[in-house]
C-alpha positions, 0 to 999 in steps of 0.5 A: 577942431582946436580941442581935437588937435590939442587932444591929439585926434583930428579926423580927415573924412572917413579915412582920417588918421591920427597925428603923431605924438611928435607933432602934438608935442610941437603944437603944445610948446607953441601955446602960451602957458595960460592957454595950456592950463585952460585947455587942461581944465577943459580937457578934464572937465569935458573930455575925460569920463567920470563915474556916476554918483551913487544913489542914496542908500535905502533901508528895508523894514525887516520882518520880526515877530512880536508879542504884546506885553500883558498882565499875568499872575506871578508868584511872590516867592523866595528861594532857600537851601533845603536838606533832604532827609529820610523819615526812616534813617538809621545809623547802625552801631553794635550793642556788644563788643568784639571782632567782626567775623563776617560782613554780608552786605556792601554799600548801596545794597538794598536790604530787607527788614531783619536781613543780617548785615554783619556778625561779631565773634559770638564764641564767648557769648555762646559759651555763656549761653551754654553755661546758663542752660546747664545751670538752668537744667540743674536748678530745674532738677532740684525744683522738680524734686522739691515739687514732689517732696512738698506734695509728699510732705503735705500728704504725711502731714494730713495723715498725722505722720509728720509735724508741721515744722517738717512741712514748713521746712519742706515748703521753704526748700520748695520755694527756694528751689523754685526761685532759683530755677526762675532766676536761672531761666531769666539768666539763660534768656538774657544770655541768649538775647545778648547772643542775638546782638552779635548778629547785626540786622537791618531795622527796616527795608532800605539801602545800605550806606558806607561800610567803613569797617572790615572783617577782623576790626574790633568794634564796640558800642561807639563804632559806626558799622554802616547806615540804612536809609529808606529813600522812599520816605523823604522830606525837605528841611527848610529854614525860614528867616524869623522875619517871615514868622507871621507869613509862614504857615502849613499849606504854603506851596513849595517847589523842590528844584535842582541846581539847573532850576529843574523842578523835581517836586511840587509839595506843601509845608506840613510842619512849622516848628513852634520854636526859632533856632537860636543860632540861625534865627530861623524857623524849621519847616518841613515838606514831604517829598515824593519823587521817583526812586534815586532822584533824591537821597538822604542828606542831599542839598536842594533849592526850595522855592516857597510861594507866599502869594500871587500878584498880577505883573507884566511878563516878557518872553524869555526869547526876547531878553538879551543880556549885555554886561550884566544888564537885560535888554529887549527890543520894542517895536514902536511907531515913529512918523508912521513907520515901525522901528526897533527901540532897545530898552533896559529892563529889570526882571523878576520871577520866572513864570514858565517861559516868561519873566515878570518885569519889574520895570522898563516895560508897560502893558501893551508894548510890542516886544520883538522875539525874533531876529534880535541879533540883526537889529540896532536901535532905530532900525525899521522893522515890520512887526508880525504878530 
C-alpha cells in the first residue's frame, strides 16, 4: 500500500480513484531524503518495465558449390611476340621511268595474276619499237635479196661462168646481211619487251596494298607503286632466345593467339634457322598459319605460345579465383570441430588450361575449393559444401 501511494495510485474497491498530484507531492515532502532515494531505486527496479535481453546471434551455414583440386596435365610453355608474313608478298616497283598515265586498281582490291595495275606513259617507247620494226624490215629486204643473189652466184660458179672470188664476195655479202637482219630482229624484240614494262601487272593473285602514287607522278625503278599480298599462304616468324637452342626443334606445338588470348590457330614449327641472329641473340623459327581469310594479315603482330612439354600439376577453376591488390585468393572448405568453414588462402597461379589455372603454390590435391558465393564469404564463415 505504501509503494502504491508513493507511485501515486491507491485502489479503493472496484470504484477506486486516483489521488491527485497535489496530495502526492505533499506526502513525498514528508519523507526523509534517504527514504525517498530508497523508494526511487525500488521504483526503478520493480515498478518500471524493461526490455528483455536479446537472444545470442546464431549463424547458419551457407550452401556453396565446391570442386576438389586434382592433378591435370599442364603444358610447360613460353609466350613470344610473332610476326605474320605472307609466303607470297611482292613490292611492286617499275622497271622503267616515266609519268603514270593510269591507275587501274585501288587499295584492298583483289587482283588476279597478270591483271594490269598501272600504266606508265609508253609514247616514247612505242616510237622506239616502231623504229626498230622499220629497221628490221629494211634488213629483211636486203637479206632476202642477198639470199637470192647467193643462189644465183652458186649456179653461175657451177656452170663456170663466174669466178670463185665473185662467189666468195657474194657469200660474204649474204652472211653480213643475215647477221644484220638477226641483230635488228633482236633489237625489235628487246624494244617490245621494254614496252611491256610500261604496263605494270600483278605477279600473282592477291590483295593490293597501299597505293601511294597518283596519276601524273614521275616514277623510276626506285619508286614503290604498291604491294600485292597473298593472305592465303601465311606463316608466323617467331624468335626463340638462344638459351632455348637445345630444346627448340621441328614439330613443337604452337598456338597463335590474339591480344585477348583468343586462340586463332594451332600449328607446329616446321623450320628452325641454323644460325643465331647476332643482334637479337635469338633463333628464327617458322610455323605455318591456316586461318580463314581476313583473320590475319601480312606484317601483323600476334602472340605465339610455344609448348615445350607437359607435366602434372594441381588446377583450380577460374571461377574460384579472386584478386585483391594484385594477389590471387581462393576460399577452401575445411572441417573445424565437426563443422565446415570457409578458409581464405593465397595462391600462386601458373598456365591457364581451358577453364582452369595451374597452381604453383597454396593448394594441395584434395582441397575443396569453393566456386560459388565467394562475394558473401568471410574467413571462418560456416558453409555447407555441395559437390
